[in-house]
ZADO-1210 file (C-alpha; in nm, 4 decimals, padded with zeros to 6 digits):
<atoms>
<atom x="-03.8134" y="-01.4271" z="05.9604" code="MET" pos="1"/>
<atom x="-03.5554" y="-01.2172" z="06.0679" code="LYS" pos="2"/>
<atom x="-03.3089" y="-01.4738" z="05.8905" code="TYR" pos="3"/>
<atom x="-03.5342" y="-01.4826" z="05.6157" code="PHE" pos="4"/>
<atom x="-03.4749" y="-01.1004" z="05.5493" code="LEU" pos="5"/>
<atom x="-03.1587" y="-01.1425" z="05.5873" code="LEU" pos="6"/>
<atom x="-03.0949" y="-01.4034" z="05.3621" code="LEU" pos="7"/>
<atom x="-03.3083" y="-01.2234" z="05.0849" code="PHE" pos="8"/>
<atom x="-03.1185" y="-00.9004" z="05.1211" code="PHE" pos="9"/>
<atom x="-02.7861" y="-01.1114" z="05.0838" code="SER" pos="10"/>
<atom x="-02.9051" y="-01.2457" z="04.7575" code="ALA" pos="11"/>
<atom x="-03.0113" y="-00.9328" z="04.6525" code="LEU" pos="12"/>
<atom x="-02.6562" y="-00.7555" z="04.6785" code="SER" pos="13"/>
<atom x="-02.4973" y="-01.0869" z="04.5302" code="CYS" pos="14"/>
<atom x="-02.7012" y="-01.0402" z="04.2192" code="CYS" pos="15"/>
<atom x="-02.6378" y="-00.6305" z="04.2357" code="ILE" pos="16"/>
<atom x="-02.2967" y="-00.7429" z="04.2691" code="TYR" pos="17"/>
<atom x="-02.3332" y="-00.9948" z="03.9543" code="ALA" pos="18"/>
<atom x="-02.4925" y="-00.7814" z="03.7401" code="GLN" pos="19"/>
<atom x="-02.2269" y="-00.4599" z="03.8095" code="ASP" pos="20"/>
<atom x="-01.9679" y="-00.7205" z="03.7453" code="LYS" pos="21"/>
<atom x="-02.1088" y="-00.8142" z="03.4229" code="ASP" pos="22"/>
<atom x="-02.1489" y="-00.4506" z="03.3166" code="SER" pos="23"/>
<atom x="-01.8015" y="-00.3393" z="03.4015" code="SER" pos="24"/>
<atom x="-01.4798" y="-00.4717" z="03.3876" code="SER" pos="25"/>
<atom x="-01.2396" y="-00.1655" z="03.4939" code="LEU" pos="26"/>
<atom x="-01.1791" y="00.0209" z="03.7499" code="ILE" pos="27"/>
<atom x="-01.0316" y="00.3723" z="03.6893" code="ILE" pos="28"/>
<atom x="-00.9142" y="00.6175" z="04.0207" code="ARG" pos="29"/>
<atom x="-01.0085" y="00.9685" z="03.9505" code="GLU" pos="30"/>
<atom x="-00.8694" y="01.2148" z="04.2386" code="ASN" pos="31"/>
<atom x="-00.9489" y="00.9354" z="04.4830" code="GLY" pos="32"/>
<atom x="-01.2439" y="00.8327" z="04.3325" code="ASN" pos="33"/>
<atom x="-01.3176" y="00.4838" z="04.1688" code="ILE" pos="34"/>
<atom x="-01.4967" y="00.5019" z="03.8331" code="VAL" pos="35"/>
<atom x="-01.6143" y="00.1545" z="03.6762" code="PRO" pos="36"/>
<atom x="-01.5520" y="00.1367" z="03.2915" code="VAL" pos="37"/>
<atom x="-01.8685" y="-00.0607" z="03.1310" code="LYS" pos="38"/>
<atom x="-01.7765" y="-00.3829" z="02.9259" code="THR" pos="39"/>
<atom x="-01.9881" y="-00.2690" z="02.6076" code="ASP" pos="40"/>
<atom x="-01.8201" y="00.0687" z="02.5908" code="SER" pos="41"/>
<atom x="-01.4720" y="-00.0776" z="02.6083" code="VAL" pos="42"/>
<atom x="-01.5490" y="-00.3583" z="02.3565" code="THR" pos="43"/>
<atom x="-01.7166" y="-00.1255" z="02.1233" code="ALA" pos="44"/>
<atom x="-01.3830" y="00.0867" z="02.1234" code="GLU" pos="45"/>
<atom x="-01.1513" y="-00.2202" z="02.0441" code="LYS" pos="46"/>
<atom x="-01.4220" y="-00.2937" z="01.8215" code="ASP" pos="47"/>
<atom x="-01.3430" y="00.0213" z="01.6186" code="SER" pos="48"/>
<atom x="-01.0062" y="00.0623" z="01.6641" code="VAL" pos="49"/>
<atom x="-00.9838" y="-00.3227" z="01.5166" code="LYS" pos="50"/>
<atom x="-01.1833" y="-00.1804" z="01.2134" code="THR" pos="51"/>
<atom x="-00.9495" y="00.1458" z="01.1654" code="ARG" pos="52"/>
<atom x="-00.6681" y="-00.0985" z="01.1786" code="LYS" pos="53"/>
<atom x="-00.8113" y="-00.3397" z="00.8911" code="LYS" pos="54"/>
<atom x="-00.8937" y="-00.0478" z="00.6796" code="HIS" pos="55"/>
<atom x="-00.6167" y="00.1502" z="00.7491" code="GLU" pos="56"/>
<atom x="-00.4457" y="00.2648" z="00.3515" code="ILE" pos="57"/>
<atom x="-00.0776" y="00.2094" z="00.3602" code="ILE" pos="58"/>
<atom x="00.0660" y="00.4804" z="00.0883" code="PRO" pos="59"/>
<atom x="00.3551" y="00.2297" z="00.0335" code="ARG" pos="60"/>
<atom x="00.1806" y="-00.0926" z="-00.0238" code="LYS" pos="61"/>
<atom x="-00.0399" y="00.0786" z="-00.2513" code="ALA" pos="62"/>
<atom x="00.2590" y="00.2380" z="-00.4515" code="THR" pos="63"/>
<atom x="00.4487" y="-00.1537" z="-00.4331" code="ILE" pos="64"/>
<atom x="00.1371" y="-00.3244" z="-00.5469" code="ARG" pos="65"/>
<atom x="00.0717" y="-00.0669" z="-00.8667" code="SER" pos="66"/>
<atom x="00.4250" y="-00.1180" z="-00.9452" code="ALA" pos="67"/>
<atom x="00.4023" y="-00.5040" z="-00.9720" code="ILE" pos="68"/>
<atom x="00.0273" y="-00.5094" z="-01.1021" code="LEU" pos="69"/>
<atom x="-00.1450" y="-00.1907" z="-01.2766" code="PRO" pos="70"/>
<atom x="-00.4831" y="-00.1394" z="-01.1072" code="GLY" pos="71"/>
<atom x="-00.3663" y="-00.3345" z="-00.7824" code="TRP" pos="72"/>
<atom x="-00.2931" y="-00.0293" z="-00.5758" code="GLY" pos="73"/>
<atom x="-00.6467" y="00.1618" z="-00.6797" code="GLN" pos="74"/>
<atom x="-00.8357" y="-00.1975" z="-00.5725" code="ILE" pos="75"/>
<atom x="-00.6252" y="-00.1598" z="-00.2476" code="TYR" pos="76"/>
<atom x="-00.7444" y="00.2001" z="-00.1804" code="ASN" pos="77"/>
<atom x="-01.0670" y="00.1140" z="-00.2940" code="ARG" pos="78"/>
<atom x="-01.1065" y="00.3471" z="-00.5864" code="SER" pos="79"/>
<atom x="-01.2708" y="00.0665" z="-00.8240" code="TYR" pos="80"/>
<atom x="-01.3600" y="00.3511" z="-01.0603" code="TRP" pos="81"/>
<atom x="-01.0631" y="00.4326" z="-01.1837" code="LYS" pos="82"/>
<atom x="-01.0015" y="00.0897" z="-01.3053" code="LEU" pos="83"/>
<atom x="-01.1288" y="00.1433" z="-01.6214" code="PRO" pos="84"/>
<atom x="-00.9023" y="00.4632" z="-01.6481" code="LEU" pos="85"/>
<atom x="-00.6078" y="00.2854" z="-01.5811" code="VAL" pos="86"/>
<atom x="-00.6683" y="-00.0381" z="-01.8107" code="TYR" pos="87"/>
<atom x="-00.7949" y="00.1732" z="-02.0769" code="GLY" pos="88"/>
<atom x="-00.4983" y="00.3607" z="-02.1008" code="ALA" pos="89"/>
<atom x="-00.2661" y="00.1006" z="-02.0769" code="LEU" pos="90"/>
<atom x="-00.4768" y="-00.1403" z="-02.3247" code="GLY" pos="91"/>
<atom x="-00.4670" y="00.1596" z="-02.5722" code="THR" pos="92"/>
<atom x="-00.1293" y="00.1592" z="-02.6105" code="THR" pos="93"/>
<atom x="-00.0531" y="-00.1943" z="-02.5713" code="ALA" pos="94"/>
<atom x="-00.2888" y="-00.2273" z="-02.8509" code="TYR" pos="95"/>
<atom x="-00.1108" y="00.0383" z="-03.0439" code="VAL" pos="96"/>
<atom x="00.2221" y="-00.1397" z="-02.9932" code="PHE" pos="97"/>
<atom x="00.1053" y="-00.4319" z="-03.0856" code="THR" pos="98"/>
<atom x="-00.0446" y="-00.2909" z="-03.4414" code="ASP" pos="99"/>
<atom x="00.3029" y="-00.0910" z="-03.4867" code="ASN" pos="100"/>
<atom x="00.5147" y="-00.4167" z="-03.4793" code="ILE" pos="101"/>
<atom x="00.2936" y="-00.5708" z="-03.7319" code="LYS" pos="102"/>
<atom x="00.3283" y="-00.2826" z="-03.9335" code="THR" pos="103"/>
<atom x="00.6703" y="-00.2942" z="-03.9256" code="TYR" pos="104"/>
<atom x="00.7364" y="-00.6328" z="-04.0199" code="ARG" pos="105"/>
<atom x="00.5527" y="-00.5679" z="-04.2722" code="LEU" pos="106"/>
<atom x="00.7380" y="-00.2942" z="-04.4063" code="TYR" pos="107"/>
<atom x="01.0641" y="-00.4611" z="-04.2995" code="ARG" pos="108"/>
<atom x="00.9818" y="-00.7557" z="-04.4997" code="ASP" pos="109"/>
<atom x="00.9137" y="-00.5868" z="-04.8026" code="ALA" pos="110"/>
<atom x="01.2043" y="-00.3883" z="-04.8055" code="TYR" pos="111"/>
<atom x="01.4209" y="-00.6834" z="-04.7754" code="ARG" pos="112"/>
<atom x="01.2539" y="-00.9154" z="-05.0815" code="LEU" pos="113"/>
<atom x="01.2988" y="-00.5723" z="-05.2608" code="LEU" pos="114"/>
<atom x="01.6741" y="-00.4941" z="-05.1567" code="ALA" pos="115"/>
<atom x="01.8020" y="-00.8201" z="-05.2615" code="ASP" pos="116"/>
<atom x="01.9535" y="-00.9288" z="-05.6162" code="THR" pos="117"/>
<atom x="01.7067" y="-01.1891" z="-05.6887" code="ASN" pos="118"/>
<atom x="01.4310" y="-00.9618" z="-05.8995" code="ASP" pos="119"/>
<atom x="01.2023" y="-01.3035" z="-05.8512" code="ALA" pos="120"/>
<atom x="01.1122" y="-01.2126" z="-05.5233" code="ASN" pos="121"/>
<atom x="00.9728" y="-00.9324" z="-05.5875" code="ASP" pos="122"/>
<atom x="00.6403" y="-01.1004" z="-05.6672" code="ILE" pos="123"/>
<atom x="00.6397" y="-01.1955" z="-05.2558" code="LEU" pos="124"/>
<atom x="00.5902" y="-00.8178" z="-05.1367" code="VAL" pos="125"/>
<atom x="00.2424" y="-00.7869" z="-05.0017" code="PRO" pos="126"/>
<atom x="-00.0016" y="-00.6298" z="-05.3180" code="GLU" pos="127"/>
<atom x="-00.0841" y="-00.3255" z="-05.1160" code="GLU" pos="128"/>
<atom x="00.2969" y="-00.2162" z="-05.0769" code="LEU" pos="129"/>
<atom x="00.3944" y="-00.2850" z="-05.4375" code="ARG" pos="130"/>
<atom x="00.2686" y="00.0504" z="-05.5528" code="ILE" pos="131"/>
<atom x="00.5109" y="00.1902" z="-05.3671" code="TYR" pos="132"/>
<atom x="00.9311" y="00.2567" z="-05.4484" code="SER" pos="133"/>
<atom x="01.1686" y="00.0844" z="-05.2386" code="LYS" pos="134"/>
<atom x="01.2562" y="00.3444" z="-05.0551" code="GLN" pos="135"/>
<atom x="00.9061" y="00.4562" z="-04.9597" code="SER" pos="136"/>
<atom x="00.8904" y="00.1476" z="-04.8087" code="ILE" pos="137"/>
<atom x="01.2430" y="00.1910" z="-04.6579" code="LYS" pos="138"/>
<atom x="01.1255" y="00.5124" z="-04.4880" code="ASN" pos="139"/>
<atom x="00.7897" y="00.3626" z="-04.3901" code="GLY" pos="140"/>
<atom x="00.9777" y="00.0616" z="-04.1920" code="ARG" pos="141"/>
<atom x="01.1894" y="00.3437" z="-04.0268" code="ASP" pos="142"/>
<atom x="00.9096" y="00.5596" z="-03.9492" code="GLU" pos="143"/>
<atom x="00.6954" y="00.2461" z="-03.7873" code="PHE" pos="144"/>
<atom x="01.0191" y="00.1241" z="-03.5793" code="ARG" pos="145"/>
<atom x="01.0079" y="00.4908" z="-03.4456" code="ARG" pos="146"/>
<atom x="00.6599" y="00.4574" z="-03.3895" code="TYR" pos="147"/>
<atom x="00.7169" y="00.0907" z="-03.1756" code="ILE" pos="148"/>
<atom x="00.9393" y="00.3173" z="-02.9215" code="ASP" pos="149"/>
<atom x="00.6903" y="00.5639" z="-02.8167" code="TYR" pos="150"/>
<atom x="00.4242" y="00.3489" z="-02.7838" code="SER" pos="151"/>
<atom x="00.6488" y="00.1646" z="-02.5566" code="VAL" pos="152"/>
<atom x="00.7082" y="00.5216" z="-02.3849" code="LEU" pos="153"/>
<atom x="00.3671" y="00.6044" z="-02.3417" code="PHE" pos="154"/>
<atom x="00.3040" y="00.2710" z="-02.2003" code="PHE" pos="155"/>
<atom x="00.6030" y="00.2804" z="-01.9222" code="LEU" pos="156"/>
<atom x="00.4689" y="00.6399" z="-01.8757" code="LEU" pos="157"/>
<atom x="00.0790" y="00.5360" z="-01.7987" code="PHE" pos="158"/>
<atom x="00.2216" y="00.2905" z="-01.5685" code="TRP" pos="159"/>
<atom x="00.4279" y="00.5341" z="-01.4068" code="GLY" pos="160"/>
<atom x="00.0958" y="00.7683" z="-01.3366" code="LEU" pos="161"/>
<atom x="-00.0794" y="00.4745" z="-01.2406" code="ASN" pos="162"/>
<atom x="00.1753" y="00.4193" z="-00.9708" code="VAL" pos="163"/>
<atom x="00.1793" y="00.7723" z="-00.9070" code="VAL" pos="164"/>
<atom x="-00.2016" y="00.7970" z="-00.8694" code="ASP" pos="165"/>
<atom x="-00.2391" y="00.4892" z="-00.6390" code="ALA" pos="166"/>
<atom x="00.0401" y="00.6727" z="-00.3992" code="THR" pos="167"/>
<atom x="-00.1306" y="00.9955" z="-00.3817" code="VAL" pos="168"/>
<atom x="-00.4707" y="00.8614" z="-00.3349" code="ASP" pos="169"/>
<atom x="-00.3505" y="00.6614" z="-00.0452" code="ALA" pos="170"/>
<atom x="-00.1869" y="00.9583" z="00.1141" code="HIS" pos="171"/>
<atom x="-00.5170" y="01.1653" z="00.0890" code="LEU" pos="172"/>
<atom x="-00.7237" y="00.8871" z="00.2284" code="LYS" pos="173"/>
<atom x="-00.4999" y="00.8808" z="00.5332" code="SER" pos="174"/>
<atom x="-00.6036" y="01.2336" z="00.6077" code="PHE" pos="175"/>
<atom x="-00.8880" y="01.2501" z="00.8731" code="ASP" pos="176"/>
<atom x="-01.1771" y="01.3862" z="00.7397" code="VAL" pos="177"/>
<atom x="-01.4284" y="01.1923" z="00.9761" code="SER" pos="178"/>
<atom x="-01.6921" y="01.3781" z="01.2126" code="GLU" pos="179"/>
<atom x="-01.4230" y="01.4808" z="01.4753" code="ASP" pos="180"/>
<atom x="-01.3888" y="01.8162" z="01.2431" code="LEU" pos="181"/>
<atom x="-01.5334" y="02.0754" z="01.4767" code="SER" pos="182"/>
<atom x="-01.5286" y="02.4385" z="01.5416" code="PHE" pos="183"/>
<atom x="-01.6607" y="02.5240" z="01.9547" code="GLN" pos="184"/>
<atom x="-01.6600" y="02.8363" z="02.1759" code="ILE" pos="185"/>
<atom x="-01.6146" y="02.7630" z="02.5365" code="LYS" pos="186"/>
<atom x="-01.4881" y="02.9281" z="02.8362" code="PRO" pos="187"/>
<atom x="-01.1125" y="02.9250" z="02.9225" code="GLY" pos="188"/>
<atom x="-00.8263" y="03.0375" z="03.1154" code="TYR" pos="189"/>
<atom x="-00.5017" y="03.2581" z="02.9739" code="SER" pos="190"/>
<atom x="-00.2387" y="03.1463" z="03.1546" code="PRO" pos="191"/>
<atom x="-00.0471" y="03.4975" z="03.0351" code="MET" pos="192"/>
<atom x="-00.3571" y="03.7046" z="03.0818" code="ALA" pos="193"/>
<atom x="-00.3991" y="03.5524" z="03.4419" code="ASN" pos="194"/>
<atom x="-00.7825" y="03.5563" z="03.4045" code="THR" pos="195"/>
<atom x="-01.0837" y="03.3723" z="03.2775" code="THR" pos="196"/>
<atom x="-01.1926" y="03.4079" z="02.8848" code="GLY" pos="197"/>
<atom x="-01.3383" y="03.2774" z="02.5733" code="ILE" pos="198"/>
<atom x="-01.1864" y="02.9893" z="02.4260" code="SER" pos="199"/>
<atom x="-01.2267" y="02.9259" z="02.0253" code="PHE" pos="200"/>
<atom x="-01.1310" y="02.5380" z="01.9579" code="VAL" pos="201"/>
<atom x="-01.0746" y="02.4110" z="01.6325" code="LEU" pos="202"/>
<atom x="-01.0406" y="02.0113" z="01.6545" code="ASN" pos="203"/>
<atom x="-00.9031" y="01.8844" z="01.3408" code="ILE" pos="204"/>
<atom x="-00.9176" y="01.5005" z="01.4603" code="GLY" pos="205"/>
<atom x="-00.6386" y="01.4632" z="01.7069" code="LYS" pos="206"/>
<atom x="-00.4941" y="01.8254" z="01.6353" code="ASN" pos="207"/>
<atom x="-00.6257" y="02.1321" z="01.7804" code="SER" pos="208"/>
<atom x="-00.6175" y="02.4717" z="01.7714" code="SER" pos="209"/>
<atom x="-00.7242" y="02.6831" z="02.0694" code="LYS" pos="210"/>
<atom x="-00.7247" y="03.1127" z="02.1041" code="SER" pos="211"/>
<atom x="-00.8270" y="03.2609" z="02.4106" code="VAL" pos="212"/>
<atom x="-01.0092" y="03.6175" z="02.3903" code="ILE" pos="213"/>
<atom x="-00.9263" y="03.7569" z="02.7854" code="SER" pos="214"/>
<atom x="-01.2821" y="03.8893" z="02.9288" code="LEU" pos="215"/>
<atom x="-01.1705" y="04.1550" z="03.2535" code="ARG" pos="216"/>
</atoms>
């Protein structure tokens, strides 16, 4: 019976040790005391860090992506609702640019036919432009040539705004807007006054601001 009880308690202690070993993987000494740290909490913290790193937004990457392809930076920032705005602005200016080139070529070719010495070529002028004089067609050609330049400038402007928006949005998303933002009132100690007091603690992510009102 004595040996049976000895074996029973030995087996029980082994089970408890195995359970403790499974529930803790780190041992930390605090003021000479051994404090076990549970594996599940460590694993959860590691997973949280990996998740933050996975979804971390770097402004430089957003800038490069937007400069290469409009809208790519917005996708990287997960601001999908901005894609219609980006492609709408660039698509509109691209359409205006194409239409201006088409009209410019129409006026240019018509002016060439009217400016040559062969009057037989006048019949080749498009019918919608025959009502205009040669000088009016020339002015129309020059005007649409300027419109082409304007449309190119606006296209580049919207492309640049797309890059700026992605960069600024990436910087804003890197700010700490987590639930760590808090305001607390705690008992505290003032080294300057050498007395205890009340601490007003404002936590903003990893940074904190503290003020102490001494009570004597």
